[in-house]
TORLUM-267979 format. One record per residue (C-alpha): residue number from 1; z, x, y; residue in three letters. Coordinates in steps of 0.1 Angstrom, whole numbers, plus 5000, padded with zeros to 4 digits. Layout:
<recs>
<rec pos="NUM" w="Z" u="X" v="Y" code="ALA"/>
...
</recs>
This chain:
<recs>
<rec pos="1" w="5199" u="5100" v="5274" code="MET"/>
<rec pos="2" w="5168" u="5115" v="5249" code="ARG"/>
<rec pos="3" w="5176" u="5103" v="5215" code="VAL"/>
<rec pos="4" w="5153" u="5127" v="5197" code="GLY"/>
<rec pos="5" w="5122" u="5123" v="5175" code="SER"/>
<rec pos="6" w="5127" u="5139" v="5143" code="VAL"/>
<rec pos="7" w="5124" u="5106" v="5126" code="ARG"/>
<rec pos="8" w="5090" u="5099" v="5139" code="TRP"/>
<rec pos="9" w="5078" u="5134" v="5126" code="ARG"/>
<rec pos="10" w="5089" u="5122" v="5091" code="ILE"/>
<rec pos="11" w="5070" u="5089" v="5097" code="CYS"/>
<rec pos="12" w="5039" u="5110" v="5106" code="ALA"/>
<rec pos="13" w="5045" u="5126" v="5070" code="LEU"/>
<rec pos="14" w="5046" u="5094" v="5055" code="LEU"/>
<rec pos="15" w="5016" u="5082" v="5073" code="PHE"/>
<rec pos="16" w="4995" u="5114" v="5062" code="TRP"/>
<rec pos="17" w="5006" u="5108" v="5023" code="ALA"/>
<rec pos="18" w="4996" u="5072" v="5024" code="THR"/>
<rec pos="19" w="4961" u="5082" v="5042" code="THR"/>
<rec pos="20" w="4956" u="5104" v="5014" code="LEU"/>
<rec pos="21" w="4969" u="5080" v="4987" code="ASN"/>
<rec pos="22" w="4941" u="5054" v="4999" code="TYR"/>
<rec pos="23" w="4914" u="5082" v="5001" code="ILE"/>
<rec pos="24" w="4920" u="5087" v="4966" code="ASP"/>
<rec pos="25" w="4919" u="5053" v="4956" code="ARG"/>
<rec pos="26" w="4888" u="5045" v="4980" code="GLN"/>
<rec pos="27" w="4869" u="5075" v="4966" code="VAL"/>
<rec pos="28" w="4858" u="5053" v="4934" code="LEU"/>
<rec pos="29" w="4851" u="5022" v="4952" code="GLY"/>
<rec pos="30" w="4825" u="5039" v="4978" code="VAL"/>
<rec pos="31" w="4810" u="5057" v="4948" code="LEU"/>
<rec pos="32" w="4808" u="5027" v="4926" code="ALA"/>
<rec pos="33" w="4773" u="5017" v="4931" code="PRO"/>
<rec pos="34" w="4761" u="5049" v="4929" code="THR"/>
<rec pos="35" w="4780" u="5061" v="4897" code="LEU"/>
<rec pos="36" w="4772" u="5026" v="4883" code="GLY"/>
<rec pos="37" w="4736" u="5033" v="4884" code="HIS"/>
<rec pos="38" w="4737" u="5069" v="4875" code="ALA"/>
<rec pos="39" w="4761" u="5062" v="4846" code="LEU"/>
<rec pos="40" w="4748" u="5027" v="4834" code="GLY"/>
<rec pos="41" w="4781" u="5010" v="4843" code="TRP"/>
<rec pos="42" w="4781" u="4973" v="4841" code="THR"/>
<rec pos="43" w="4804" u="4948" v="4862" code="GLN"/>
<rec pos="44" w="4826" u="4946" v="4833" code="VAL"/>
<rec pos="45" w="4827" u="4983" v="4827" code="ASP"/>
<rec pos="46" w="4836" u="4985" v="4863" code="TYR"/>
<rec pos="47" w="4864" u="4961" v="4862" code="GLY"/>
<rec pos="48" w="4880" u="4979" v="4829" code="TYR"/>
<rec pos="49" w="4882" u="5013" v="4851" code="ILE"/>
<rec pos="50" w="4897" u="4995" v="4878" code="VAL"/>
<rec pos="51" w="4921" u="4976" v="4859" code="THR"/>
<rec pos="52" w="4931" u="5008" v="4840" code="SER"/>
<rec pos="53" w="4942" u="5023" v="4876" code="PHE"/>
<rec pos="54" w="4961" u="4991" v="4882" code="GLN"/>
<rec pos="55" w="4981" u="4989" v="4848" code="VAL"/>
<rec pos="56" w="4991" u="5023" v="4853" code="ALA"/>
<rec pos="57" w="5000" u="5018" v="4887" code="TYR"/>
<rec pos="58" w="5022" u="4988" v="4873" code="ALA"/>
<rec pos="59" w="5036" u="5010" v="4849" code="ILE"/>
<rec pos="60" w="5044" u="5037" v="4872" code="GLY"/>
<rec pos="61" w="5063" u="5011" v="4896" code="LEU"/>
<rec pos="62" w="5086" u="5000" v="4869" code="VAL"/>
<rec pos="63" w="5101" u="5036" v="4868" code="PHE"/>
<rec pos="64" w="5091" u="5053" v="4901" code="SER"/>
<rec pos="65" w="5114" u="5034" v="4923" code="GLY"/>
<rec pos="66" w="5144" u="5039" v="4901" code="ALA"/>
<rec pos="67" w="5134" u="5078" v="4897" code="LEU"/>
<rec pos="68" w="5132" u="5080" v="4934" code="ILE"/>
<rec pos="69" w="5165" u="5064" v="4939" code="ASP"/>
<rec pos="70" w="5180" u="5088" v="4915" code="ARG"/>
<rec pos="71" w="5163" u="5122" v="4925" code="LEU"/>
<rec pos="72" w="5161" u="5114" v="4963" code="GLY"/>
<rec pos="73" w="5131" u="5110" v="4983" code="THR"/>
<rec pos="74" w="5125" u="5149" v="4988" code="ARG"/>
<rec pos="75" w="5121" u="5155" v="4950" code="ILE"/>
<rec pos="76" w="5109" u="5123" v="4940" code="GLY"/>
<rec pos="77" w="5081" u="5120" v="4964" code="TYR"/>
<rec pos="78" w="5069" u="5156" v="4957" code="ALA"/>
<rec pos="79" w="5068" u="5148" v="4920" code="LEU"/>
<rec pos="80" w="5046" u="5119" v="4921" code="PHE"/>
<rec pos="81" w="5022" u="5132" v="4950" code="ILE"/>
<rec pos="82" w="5020" u="5163" v="4923" code="GLY"/>
<rec pos="83" w="5008" u="5142" v="4896" code="VAL"/>
<rec pos="84" w="4983" u="5123" v="4916" code="TRP"/>
<rec pos="85" w="4967" u="5154" v="4931" code="SER"/>
<rec pos="86" w="4963" u="5167" v="4894" code="LEU"/>
<rec pos="87" w="4949" u="5134" v="4885" code="ALA"/>
<rec pos="88" w="4924" u="5131" v="4912" code="ALA"/>
<rec pos="89" w="4907" u="5166" v="4903" code="ALA"/>
<rec pos="90" w="4904" u="5154" v="4866" code="SER"/>
<rec pos="91" w="4878" u="5127" v="4879" code="HIS"/>
<rec pos="92" w="4854" u="5156" v="4884" code="ALA"/>
<rec pos="93" w="4854" u="5161" v="4849" code="LEU"/>
<rec pos="94" w="4848" u="5127" v="4836" code="ALA"/>
<rec pos="95" w="4814" u="5115" v="4823" code="ARG"/>
<rec pos="96" w="4820" u="5083" v="4804" code="THR"/>
<rec pos="97" w="4834" u="5049" v="4813" code="VAL"/>
<rec pos="98" w="4865" u="5059" v="4788" code="ILE"/>
<rec pos="99" w="4868" u="5092" v="4807" code="ALA"/>
<rec pos="100" w="4869" u="5077" v="4840" code="PHE"/>
<rec pos="101" w="4893" u="5051" v="4830" code="ALA"/>
<rec pos="102" w="4918" u="5077" v="4818" code="ALA"/>
<rec pos="103" w="4915" u="5095" v="4850" code="ALA"/>
<rec pos="104" w="4921" u="5064" v="4868" code="ARG"/>
<rec pos="105" w="4951" u="5059" v="4847" code="PHE"/>
<rec pos="106" w="4969" u="5090" v="4855" code="ALA"/>
<rec pos="107" w="4959" u="5087" v="4891" code="LEU"/>
<rec pos="108" w="4976" u="5053" v="4890" code="GLY"/>
<rec pos="109" w="5009" u="5069" v="4873" code="LEU"/>
<rec pos="110" w="5011" u="5093" v="4902" code="GLY"/>
<rec pos="111" w="5002" u="5069" v="4931" code="GLU"/>
<rec pos="112" w="5028" u="5046" v="4921" code="ALA"/>
<rec pos="113" w="5056" u="5067" v="4937" code="GLY"/>
<rec pos="114" w="5040" u="5065" v="4973" code="ASN"/>
<rec pos="115" w="5055" u="5030" v="4986" code="PHE"/>
<rec pos="116" w="5089" u="5031" v="4970" code="PRO"/>
<rec pos="117" w="5093" u="5068" v="4983" code="ALA"/>
<rec pos="118" w="5080" u="5059" v="5018" code="ALA"/>
<rec pos="119" w="5098" u="5026" v="5022" code="VAL"/>
<rec pos="120" w="5130" u="5042" v="5010" code="LYS"/>
<rec pos="121" w="5125" u="5071" v="5037" code="THR"/>
<rec pos="122" w="5123" u="5046" v="5063" code="VAL"/>
<rec pos="123" w="5154" u="5030" v="5052" code="ALA"/>
<rec pos="124" w="5171" u="5066" v="5053" code="GLU"/>
<rec pos="125" w="5155" u="5075" v="5086" code="TRP"/>
<rec pos="126" w="5153" u="5046" v="5109" code="PHE"/>
<rec pos="127" w="5176" u="5017" v="5124" code="PRO"/>
<rec pos="128" w="5170" u="4981" v="5115" code="ARG"/>
<rec pos="129" w="5154" u="4974" v="5147" code="ARG"/>
<rec pos="130" w="5126" u="5001" v="5140" code="GLU"/>
<rec pos="131" w="5119" u="4998" v="5105" code="ARG"/>
<rec pos="132" w="5092" u="4972" v="5106" code="ALA"/>
<rec pos="133" w="5072" u="4994" v="5132" code="LEU"/>
<rec pos="134" w="5078" u="5025" v="5113" code="ALA"/>
<rec pos="135" w="5066" u="5009" v="5081" code="THR"/>
<rec pos="136" w="5037" u="4995" v="5100" code="GLY"/>
<rec pos="137" w="5027" u="5029" v="5111" code="LEU"/>
<rec pos="138" w="5029" u="5047" v="5078" code="PHE"/>
<rec pos="139" w="5010" u="5019" v="5062" code="ASN"/>
<rec pos="140" w="4985" u="5021" v="5087" code="ALA"/>
<rec pos="141" w="4976" u="5054" v="5068" code="GLY"/>
<rec pos="142" w="4960" u="5031" v="5040" code="SER"/>
<rec pos="143" w="4935" u="5018" v="5064" code="ASN"/>
<rec pos="144" w="4929" u="5052" v="5079" code="ILE"/>
<rec pos="145" w="4924" u="5065" v="5044" code="GLY"/>
<rec pos="146" w="4899" u="5037" v="5036" code="ALA"/>
<rec pos="147" w="4881" u="5046" v="5070" code="VAL"/>
<rec pos="148" w="4879" u="5082" v="5062" code="LEU"/>
<rec pos="149" w="4867" u="5078" v="5025" code="ALA"/>
<rec pos="150" w="4832" u="5060" v="5034" code="PRO"/>
<rec pos="151" w="4826" u="5087" v="5062" code="LEU"/>
<rec pos="152" w="4836" u="5119" v="5043" code="ALA"/>
<rec pos="153" w="4825" u="5109" v="5007" code="VAL"/>
<rec pos="154" w="4789" u="5105" v="5013" code="PRO"/>
<rec pos="155" w="4788" u="5137" v="5034" code="VAL"/>
<rec pos="156" w="4806" u="5157" v="5007" code="ALA"/>
<rec pos="157" w="4784" u="5144" v="4978" code="VAL"/>
<rec pos="158" w="4752" u="5153" v="4999" code="SER"/>
<rec pos="159" w="4767" u="5188" v="5002" code="TRP"/>
<rec pos="160" w="4783" u="5194" v="4970" code="TRP"/>
<rec pos="161" w="4777" u="5167" v="4945" code="GLY"/>
<rec pos="162" w="4786" u="5133" v="4931" code="LEU"/>
<rec pos="163" w="4820" u="5148" v="4918" code="ARG"/>
<rec pos="164" w="4831" u="5169" v="4950" code="SER"/>
<rec pos="165" w="4848" u="5136" v="4965" code="GLY"/>
<rec pos="166" w="4876" u="5137" v="4941" code="PHE"/>
<rec pos="167" w="4882" u="5175" v="4944" code="LEU"/>
<rec pos="168" w="4885" u="5171" v="4980" code="MET"/>
<rec pos="169" w="4913" u="5148" v="4981" code="THR"/>
<rec pos="170" w="4932" u="5168" v="4953" code="SER"/>
<rec pos="171" w="4932" u="5198" v="4976" code="VAL"/>
<rec pos="172" w="4944" u="5179" v="5005" code="LEU"/>
<rec pos="173" w="4972" u="5163" v="4984" code="SER"/>
<rec pos="174" w="4983" u="5196" v="4975" code="ALA"/>
<rec pos="175" w="4986" u="5209" v="5012" code="LEU"/>
<rec pos="176" w="5006" u="5177" v="5021" code="TRP"/>
<rec pos="177" w="5032" u="5186" v="4990" code="LEU"/>
<rec pos="178" w="5037" u="5219" v="5006" code="LEU"/>
<rec pos="179" w="5043" u="5208" v="5039" code="VAL"/>
<rec pos="180" w="5068" u="5182" v="5025" code="TRP"/>
<rec pos="181" w="5089" u="5204" v="5005" code="LEU"/>
<rec pos="182" w="5093" u="5230" v="5034" code="ARG"/>
<rec pos="183" w="5101" u="5206" v="5061" code="TYR"/>
<rec pos="184" w="5115" u="5172" v="5045" code="TYR"/>
<rec pos="185" w="5157" u="5169" v="5043" code="ARG"/>
<rec pos="186" w="5174" u="5136" v="5046" code="PRO"/>
<rec pos="187" w="5188" u="5128" v="5083" code="PRO"/>
<rec pos="188" w="5225" u="5141" v="5076" code="TRP"/>
<rec pos="189" w="5210" u="5172" v="5063" code="GLU"/>
<rec pos="190" w="5179" u="5182" v="5084" code="HIS"/>
<rec pos="191" w="5187" u="5212" v="5108" code="PRO"/>
<rec pos="192" w="5165" u="5194" v="5138" code="ALA"/>
<rec pos="193" w="5183" u="5163" v="5138" code="VAL"/>
<rec pos="194" w="5207" u="5159" v="5169" code="SER"/>
<rec pos="195" w="5240" u="5144" v="5167" code="ALA"/>
<rec pos="196" w="5229" u="5119" v="5191" code="ARG"/>
<rec pos="197" w="5196" u="5108" v="5172" code="GLU"/>
<rec pos="198" w="5218" u="5107" v="5138" code="LEU"/>
<rec pos="199" w="5242" u="5083" v="5156" code="GLU"/>
<rec pos="200" w="5213" u="5062" v="5167" code="TYR"/>
<rec pos="201" w="5198" u="5059" v="5131" code="ILE"/>
<rec pos="202" w="5234" u="5050" v="5118" code="ARG"/>
<rec pos="203" w="5235" u="5026" v="5145" code="GLY"/>
<rec pos="204" w="5226" u="4994" v="5128" code="ASP"/>
<rec pos="205" w="5218" u="5006" v="5092" code="ALA"/>
<rec pos="206" w="5244" u="4989" v="5077" code="GLY"/>
<rec pos="207" w="5243" u="5009" v="5044" code="ASP"/>
<rec pos="208" w="5255" u="5040" v="5026" code="GLU"/>
<rec pos="209" w="5220" u="5059" v="5033" code="ALA"/>
<rec pos="210" w="5230" u="5072" v="5065" code="ALA"/>
<rec pos="211" w="5267" u="5084" v="5056" code="ALA"/>
<rec pos="212" w="5267" u="5112" v="5032" code="PRO"/>
<rec pos="213" w="5306" u="5110" v="5031" code="ALA"/>
<rec pos="214" w="5306" u="5085" v="5004" code="ARG"/>
<rec pos="215" w="5284" u="5090" v="4970" code="PRO"/>
<rec pos="216" w="5256" u="5071" v="4965" code="ARG"/>
<rec pos="217" w="5260" u="5039" v="4942" code="ALA"/>
<rec pos="218" w="5234" u="5038" v="4913" code="ARG"/>
<rec pos="219" w="5217" u="5005" v="4910" code="VAL"/>
<rec pos="220" w="5201" u="4995" v="4876" code="ARG"/>
<rec pos="221" w="5168" u="4979" v="4885" code="TRP"/>
<rec pos="222" w="5175" u="4953" v="4855" code="LEU"/>
<rec pos="223" w="5205" u="4942" v="4875" code="HIS"/>
<rec pos="224" w="5183" u="4936" v="4903" code="LEU"/>
<rec pos="225" w="5164" u="4909" v="4886" code="LEU"/>
<rec pos="226" w="5195" u="4887" v="4887" code="ARG"/>
<rec pos="227" w="5189" u="4882" v="4924" code="TYR"/>
<rec pos="228" w="5168" u="4854" v="4942" code="ARG"/>
<rec pos="229" w="5159" u="4881" v="4967" code="GLN"/>
<rec pos="230" w="5142" u="4906" v="4944" code="THR"/>
<rec pos="231" w="5118" u="4876" v="4930" code="TRP"/>
<rec pos="232" w="5112" u="4864" v="4964" code="ALA"/>
<rec pos="233" w="5097" u="4902" v="4973" code="PHE"/>
<rec pos="234" w="5081" u="4902" v="4938" code="ALA"/>
<rec pos="235" w="5064" u="4868" v="4941" code="ALA"/>
<rec pos="236" w="5050" u="4879" v="4976" code="GLY"/>
<rec pos="237" w="5036" u="4909" v="4960" code="LYS"/>
<rec pos="238" w="5020" u="4892" v="4931" code="PHE"/>
<rec pos="239" w="5003" u="4867" v="4948" code="LEU"/>
<rec pos="240" w="4989" u="4887" v="4976" code="THR"/>
<rec pos="241" w="4983" u="4921" v="4965" code="ASP"/>
<rec pos="242" w="4951" u="4913" v="4943" code="PRO"/>
<rec pos="243" w="4935" u="4901" v="4976" code="VAL"/>
<rec pos="244" w="4939" u="4938" v="4990" code="TRP"/>
<rec pos="245" w="4929" u="4955" v="4957" code="TRP"/>
<rec pos="246" w="4900" u="4932" v="4956" code="PHE"/>
<rec pos="247" w="4889" u="4944" v="4992" code="LEU"/>
<rec pos="248" w="4894" u="4978" v="4983" code="LEU"/>
<rec pos="249" w="4875" u="4980" v="4951" code="PHE"/>
<rec pos="250" w="4849" u="4955" v="4954" code="TRP"/>
<rec pos="251" w="4843" u="4952" v="4991" code="LEU"/>
<rec pos="252" w="4813" u="4980" v="4988" code="PRO"/>
<rec pos="253" w="4799" u="4963" v="4958" code="LYS"/>
<rec pos="254" w="4798" u="4928" v="4977" code="PHE"/>
<rec pos="255" w="4782" u="4946" v="5007" code="LEU"/>
<rec pos="256" w="4757" u="4964" v="4984" code="HIS"/>
<rec pos="257" w="4751" u="4929" v="4966" code="HIS"/>
<rec pos="258" w="4749" u="4906" v="4995" code="ARG"/>
<rec pos="259" w="4732" u="4928" v="5023" code="TYR"/>
<rec pos="260" w="4716" u="4956" v="5001" code="GLY"/>
<rec pos="261" w="4735" u="4984" v="5017" code="LEU"/>
<rec pos="262" w="4732" u="5020" v="4999" code="ASP"/>
<rec pos="263" w="4757" u="5047" v="4998" code="LEU"/>
<rec pos="264" w="4749" u="5061" v="5033" code="MET"/>
<rec pos="265" w="4749" u="5026" v="5050" code="GLU"/>
<rec pos="266" w="4782" u="5015" v="5035" code="LEU"/>
<rec pos="267" w="4802" u="5039" v="5058" code="GLY"/>
<rec pos="268" w="4800" u="5017" v="5094" code="PRO"/>
<rec pos="269" w="4810" u="4984" v="5080" code="PRO"/>
<rec pos="270" w="4838" u="4996" v="5059" code="LEU"/>
<rec pos="271" w="4849" u="5017" v="5090" code="VAL"/>
<rec pos="272" w="4849" u="4985" v="5108" code="VAL"/>
<rec pos="273" w="4870" u="4965" v="5084" code="VAL"/>
<rec pos="274" w="4897" u="4992" v="5079" code="TYR"/>
<rec pos="275" w="4899" u="5001" v="5115" code="VAL"/>
<rec pos="276" w="4908" u="4964" v="5122" code="MET"/>
<rec pos="277" w="4933" u="4966" v="5091" code="ALA"/>
<rec pos="278" w="4951" u="4996" v="5108" code="ASP"/>
<rec pos="279" w="4954" u="4978" v="5140" code="ALA"/>
<rec pos="280" w="4969" u="4950" v="5120" code="GLY"/>
<rec pos="281" w="4992" u="4970" v="5102" code="SER"/>
<rec pos="282" w="5008" u="4984" v="5134" code="ILE"/>
<rec pos="283" w="5006" u="4947" v="5150" code="ALA"/>
<rec pos="284" w="5024" u="4931" v="5125" code="GLY"/>
<rec pos="285" w="5054" u="4956" v="5127" code="GLY"/>
<rec pos="286" w="5052" u="4952" v="5164" code="TRP"/>
<rec pos="287" w="5052" u="4915" v="5164" code="ILE"/>
<rec pos="288" w="5085" u="4912" v="5143" code="ALA"/>
<rec pos="289" w="5103" u="4939" v="5162" code="GLY"/>
<rec pos="290" w="5093" u="4921" v="5195" code="ARG"/>
<rec pos="291" w="5106" u="4886" v="5179" code="PHE"/>
<rec pos="292" w="5138" u="4906" v="5173" code="LEU"/>
<rec pos="293" w="5141" u="4919" v="5208" code="GLY"/>
<rec pos="294" w="5137" u="4884" v="5220" code="MET"/>
<rec pos="295" w="5170" u="4876" v="5201" code="GLY"/>
<rec pos="296" w="5154" u="4860" v="5171" code="TRP"/>
<rec pos="297" w="5171" u="4863" v="5138" code="SER"/>
<rec pos="298" w="5158" u="4886" v="5111" code="VAL"/>
<rec pos="299" w="5147" u="4857" v="5091" code="ASN"/>
<rec pos="300" w="5127" u="4839" v="5119" code="ALA"/>
<rec pos="301" w="5113" u="4873" v="5132" code="ALA"/>
<rec pos="302" w="5099" u="4882" v="5098" code="ARG"/>
<rec pos="303" w="5085" u="4849" v="5087" code="LYS"/>
<rec pos="304" w="5070" u="4841" v="5119" code="SER"/>
<rec pos="305" w="5051" u="4875" v="5119" code="ALA"/>
<rec pos="306" w="5041" u="4868" v="5083" code="MET"/>
<rec pos="307" w="5029" u="4832" v="5088" code="LEU"/>
<rec pos="308" w="5008" u="4845" v="5118" code="ILE"/>
<rec pos="309" w="4991" u="4869" v="5093" code="CYS"/>
<rec pos="310" w="4987" u="4842" v="5066" code="ALA"/>
<rec pos="311" w="4968" u="4819" v="5089" code="LEU"/>
<rec pos="312" w="4946" u="4848" v="5099" code="ALA"/>
<rec pos="313" w="4935" u="4856" v="5063" code="VAL"/>
<rec pos="314" w="4921" u="4819" v="5060" code="VAL"/>
<rec pos="315" w="4888" u="4821" v="5077" code="PRO"/>
<rec pos="316" w="4878" u="4848" v="5049" code="ILE"/>
<rec pos="317" w="4866" u="4820" v="5028" code="VAL"/>
<rec pos="318" w="4834" u="4816" v="5048" code="LEU"/>
<rec pos="319" w="4825" u="4854" v="5044" code="ALA"/>
<rec pos="320" w="4801" u="4847" v="5012" code="PRO"/>
<rec pos="321" w="4781" u="4822" v="5034" code="ARG"/>
<rec pos="322" w="4774" u="4844" v="5065" code="ILE"/>
<rec pos="323" w="4740" u="4856" v="5066" code="HIS"/>
<rec pos="324" w="4748" u="4882" v="5094" code="ALA"/>
<rec pos="325" w="4762" u="4913" v="5081" code="LEU"/>
<rec pos="326" w="4785" u="4917" v="5111" code="TRP"/>
<rec pos="327" w="4797" u="4883" v="5111" code="GLY"/>
<rec pos="328" w="4809" u="4888" v="5075" code="ALA"/>
<rec pos="329" w="4826" u="4921" v="5084" code="VAL"/>
<rec pos="330" w="4844" u="4905" v="5114" code="GLY"/>
<rec pos="331" w="4857" u="4879" v="5092" code="ILE"/>
<rec pos="332" w="4867" u="4902" v="5064" code="ILE"/>
<rec pos="333" w="4880" u="4927" v="5090" code="GLY"/>
<rec pos="334" w="4905" u="4901" v="5105" code="LEU"/>
<rec pos="335" w="4916" u="4894" v="5070" code="ALA"/>
<rec pos="336" w="4923" u="4931" v="5060" code="ALA"/>
<rec pos="337" w="4943" u="4934" v="5095" code="ALA"/>
<rec pos="338" w="4964" u="4903" v="5085" code="ALA"/>
<rec pos="339" w="4969" u="4915" v="5051" code="HIS"/>
<rec pos="340" w="4984" u="4947" v="5064" code="GLN"/>
<rec pos="341" w="5004" u="4930" v="5090" code="GLY"/>
<rec pos="342" w="5018" u="4909" v="5063" code="TRP"/>
<rec pos="343" w="5025" u="4937" v="5042" code="SER"/>
<rec pos="344" w="5043" u="4959" v="5068" code="ALA"/>
<rec pos="345" w="5069" u="4929" v="5072" code="ASN"/>
<rec pos="346" w="5069" u="4920" v="5034" code="LEU"/>
<rec pos="347" w="5079" u="4959" v="5026" code="PHE"/>
<rec pos="348" w="5106" u="4957" v="5055" code="THR"/>
<rec pos="349" w="5123" u="4928" v="5042" code="THR"/>
<rec pos="350" w="5136" u="4947" v="5012" code="VAL"/>
<rec pos="351" w="5155" u="4972" v="5035" code="SER"/>
<rec pos="352" w="5166" u="4940" v="5053" code="ASP"/>
<rec pos="353" w="5180" u="4925" v="5020" code="LEU"/>
<rec pos="354" w="5193" u="4957" v="5002" code="TYR"/>
<rec pos="355" w="5213" u="4989" v="5007" code="PRO"/>
<rec pos="356" w="5191" u="5020" v="5007" code="SER"/>
<rec pos="357" w="5202" u="5029" v="4971" code="ALA"/>
<rec pos="358" w="5183" u="5000" v="4958" code="ALA"/>
<rec pos="359" w="5154" u="5001" v="4981" code="VAL"/>
<rec pos="360" w="5133" u="5020" v="4960" code="GLY"/>
<rec pos="361" w="5137" u="4999" v="4928" code="SER"/>
<rec pos="362" w="5132" u="4969" v="4945" code="VAL"/>
<rec pos="363" w="5100" u="4981" v="4959" code="VAL"/>
<rec pos="364" w="5090" u="4992" v="4927" code="GLY"/>
<rec pos="365" w="5097" u="4959" v="4909" code="LEU"/>
<rec pos="366" w="5077" u="4943" v="4935" code="GLY"/>
<rec pos="367" w="5048" u="4966" v="4934" code="GLY"/>
<rec pos="368" w="5049" u="4963" v="4895" code="PHE"/>
<rec pos="369" w="5044" u="4926" v="4898" code="ALA"/>
<rec pos="370" w="5015" u="4931" v="4926" code="GLY"/>
<rec pos="371" w="4999" u="4956" v="4903" code="ALA"/>
<rec pos="372" w="4999" u="4937" v="4871" code="ILE"/>
<rec pos="373" w="4984" u="4906" v="4891" code="SER"/>
<rec pos="374" w="4959" u="4928" v="4903" code="GLY"/>
<rec pos="375" w="4950" u="4943" v="4871" code="ALA"/>
<rec pos="376" w="4944" u="4909" v="4857" code="LEU"/>
<rec pos="377" w="4924" u="4896" v="4885" code="VAL"/>
<rec pos="378" w="4902" u="4928" v="4885" code="SER"/>
<rec pos="379" w="4894" u="4921" v="4849" code="THR"/>
<rec pos="380" w="4887" u="4887" v="4854" code="ALA"/>
<rec pos="381" w="4865" u="4894" v="4886" code="VAL"/>
<rec pos="382" w="4844" u="4917" v="4864" code="GLY"/>
<rec pos="383" w="4837" u="4890" v="4840" code="TYR"/>
<rec pos="384" w="4835" u="4862" v="4867" code="LEU"/>
<rec pos="385" w="4806" u="4884" v="4884" code="LEU"/>
<rec pos="386" w="4790" u="4892" v="4854" code="GLN"/>
<rec pos="387" w="4784" u="4855" v="4846" code="ALA"/>
<rec pos="388" w="4776" u="4840" v="4879" code="THR"/>
<rec pos="389" w="4768" u="4869" v="4902" code="GLY"/>
<rec pos="390" w="4789" u="4849" v="4932" code="SER"/>
<rec pos="391" w="4817" u="4860" v="4953" code="TYR"/>
<rec pos="392" w="4823" u="4825" v="4969" code="ALA"/>
<rec pos="393" w="4853" u="4815" v="4945" code="LEU"/>
<rec pos="394" w="4867" u="4851" v="4950" code="LEU"/>
<rec pos="395" w="4870" u="4848" v="4986" code="PHE"/>
<rec pos="396" w="4880" u="4809" v="4986" code="ALA"/>
<rec pos="397" w="4908" u="4820" v="4966" code="VAL"/>
<rec pos="398" w="4918" u="4850" v="4988" code="ALA"/>
<rec pos="399" w="4923" u="4828" v="5019" code="GLY"/>
<rec pos="400" w="4947" u="4806" v="5001" code="CYS"/>
<rec pos="401" w="4972" u="4831" v="4988" code="MET"/>
<rec pos="402" w="4991" u="4842" v="5018" code="TYR"/>
<rec pos="403" w="5001" u="4807" v="5026" code="LEU"/>
<rec pos="404" w="5011" u="4800" v="4991" code="LEU"/>
<rec pos="405" w="5031" u="4831" v="4990" code="ALA"/>
<rec pos="406" w="5050" u="4825" v="5021" code="LEU"/>
<rec pos="407" w="5061" u="4792" v="5010" code="GLY"/>
<rec pos="408" w="5073" u="4806" v="4977" code="VAL"/>
<rec pos="409" w="5092" u="4832" v="4996" code="ILE"/>
<rec pos="410" w="5110" u="4804" v="5017" code="GLN"/>
<rec pos="411" w="5120" u="4786" v="4985" code="LEU"/>
<rec pos="412" w="5135" u="4818" v="4969" code="LEU"/>
<rec pos="413" w="5151" u="4833" v="5003" code="ALA"/>
<rec pos="414" w="5152" u="4807" v="5026" code="PRO"/>
<rec pos="415" w="5172" u="4826" v="5054" code="ARG"/>
<rec pos="416" w="5167" u="4864" v="5042" code="LEU"/>
<rec pos="417" w="5203" u="4868" v="5036" code="THR"/>
<rec pos="418" w="5214" u="4901" v="5022" code="ALA"/>
<rec pos="419" w="5220" u="4906" v="4984" code="ALA"/>
<rec pos="420" w="5257" u="4908" v="4976" code="ALA"/>
<rec pos="421" w="5253" u="4934" v="4950" code="LEU"/>
<rec pos="422" w="5278" u="4936" v="4923" code="GLU"/>
<rec pos="423" w="5295" u="4973" v="4917" code="PRO"/>
</recs>
C-alpha cells in the first residue's frame, strides 16, 4: 500500500532553506579575493570578519535550539530565516571592515536557527530508519548552495555590481519564508498527510513528537549538559566543524594563492568540490541506512559510517603539496564529501539519543561548540597565514580531526544509548 510522500516534500523545503543558508555564507568567500583587493583587507582583517559571523552563529545556537523547541518548527524556522534575509541584504550597505563584520554578525544570528530547526523537523516527520537519509538529503543543500554561489555570484557581479550577490540571496530567502508559512504544519495537523503516512511516521519514532495527544515536555538546555550523550555530540562538532568552516571561507583564497585563480576562474574547481560534497552527504546517510537494513544496531551503523568518512578525510593533508590544480581539487573534494557524510550521521545521532522535544536544544548546544571552535580557528588562520603564507599545517590538522573526534565520541557514548531524561 502506498504510504504517501508529504514528508519528502517537507524535506525538499529543508533542502531549499539549507541551500539558501549556504549561498548566503559562501557569497563572502567567493568575493573575498576581489573585496580584499578593492577594500585593502589583510589576512587578519578577513579572519576577523569570518570570526564575527562564527561568534554570532555560536551565540545564536545557544538560544535558537531552545527557542525553536518552545515555538515549534513552523514559527521558529520562519523567525530565523527572516532575520538572515534582512542581514544578507545589509551587506550591500557595508564599506568598511567593521561594517562587514557587523553584517556578518547579524547573518550569523539568523542562520543559527537553520540546523536546529531542520533536524527537529526531520525528527517530527520521519521514522528513525529514514532520518539519516532525510538529514543527508537536506544537508546536501549546503553543498548545492556552495556550488551555486561561485557560479551565480560572478555573473551577478558582472551585470549589477559587487554588492548584488548579497541582495540576490536576501530576496530568495524571503520567497522561501512565504512558501514555508503557507505550506508547513506538523504531521498530525497537516491536511495533506494521510492516516497511512502518519502511522508510518509514528511507526518507530519512539517519542512524543508524533503524538499530539500528550503535551510537549519542555527540556531546559542547561539540564541537557548533565548527559554524556550531549557532550559526545558537542565534541564531534567542536573538533570537526572548523574543518568545514575552513573549506567554506578559505578555499577560494587558497586556490587564488596556490594556483592564481581569479574570480571568474574559481567557479569550476569550487563546483567540483561541492558537487562531491553533495554526493557524500547523501551517501553518508544511505550507508548508515543500509547498515540498519542489514540488521546492524544503531550504534554500529552510525559509527561504521562515520569511520568510513573519517578515513576518507585523511588524504587532504597532501593538498598543499600537489602541483596540479585538479589533483588538489580531487583530494579536497573527497574530504568535503566525507565531512558531509560524517555530518549527516552526527546530526542523526541526536534524534537517536533524545526525544523530539530536546532535539533542537541539543543540536543548538553542539552547534555552539562547533561555531566557537570555528571562530577561534578562523582568527588563528588569519594570523598564521599573515605570518607564514603557508597552508600546509592547516591541511595537516584537518586530516586528523575526524578520527580524533570519533575516538572521543566512542569514549563518551560507547553504545549510543538513549539519554534517560529526568522529568
